[in-house]
Each structure stands twice: as structure tokens, then as C-alpha cells.
N, C-alpha and C positions, 0 to 999 in steps of 0.2 A: 514297194508301192503301197502295200496295205498299211504299213507304219505311217507313210506320208498322208494317207487318207485320214487316219485317226488323228494325226498331229494337226490336220487342217480342220478338225472338229466333227468329222463323220462319226456317227454312232454305230453304223453297220456298213459293211462292204459286201456287195453282191458279185458273185462270180458265176460263169457259165462254162460248161464243158459238153462237147458232143457226147451223146449217150453211149456211143461205141468206144469212146476213149476212157477205158477203165483206169489206166494209170493216172491220168489227170484227176479223175474223180477221187481216187484213193489218196492222192497227194493233198487235195483240198480238204478231205476229211481228217487228215493228220494235223492240220493247222491249229485248231480243229474247226472245220466248217460243218454246217448243218444243212441237210437237204431241204430246200424251200418247198418244193412240191413235185408233182409227177412230171415226167418228161413232156415237153411241148414242141410241136413243129415250129421251126423258124420260118417265117414267111419270106424272108429275104435271102437267107444263107443256103447255098447249095454246096454239096461236097464235090470234090474233083471228079467223081464218077457221074455227076449230074443228078444224084438223088437229093431230096430235100433233107436238110439237117434237122435232127431232133436234139434239143438241148436239155440238160439237167441244170437246174439253178441251185446255187448254194449261197449261204450268207455266213458272215463272220461278225460276231458282236465285238465291240470295243471291250478290251479287258477292263475289269473293274479294279480300281486301286483302293485298298482299305485305308480309311482316314482314321488316324489315331488321336 
């Protein structure tokens, strides 16, 4: 999915993960993703237990290709 976004011309892909989902955040950081900012409350998203979701946002830059 990320490759398709870059192939379509995107220069950056933005991802989000629930702040309690440590495994997803770790996987995004391995891509390598960069944390965009502090966790934010999502106004629309609720967890299955009824609490309001807090998301962490990440971004991934398009890889730069050296031109010879």
C-alpha cells in the first residue's frame, strides 16, 4: 500500500495507531516511520470498551534515489 502511494506520486504517507497498540507503533517505526507529534484524542473513534481512542501519528517519506 505504501509503495502504491509513492508510485502514484505521494511524497509522504501518514499512518496512525492507537496509543495503546505498542506492536503497531513498533512496526511502523521499523519501516522506518517518524512520529509526527504527540498523541491526540480522536473525536470520532471509540474503542470497543467505549473509551475515546487516542492516536499516535507517523509519517514515512518517499525514499530518495541518487541520480548519477
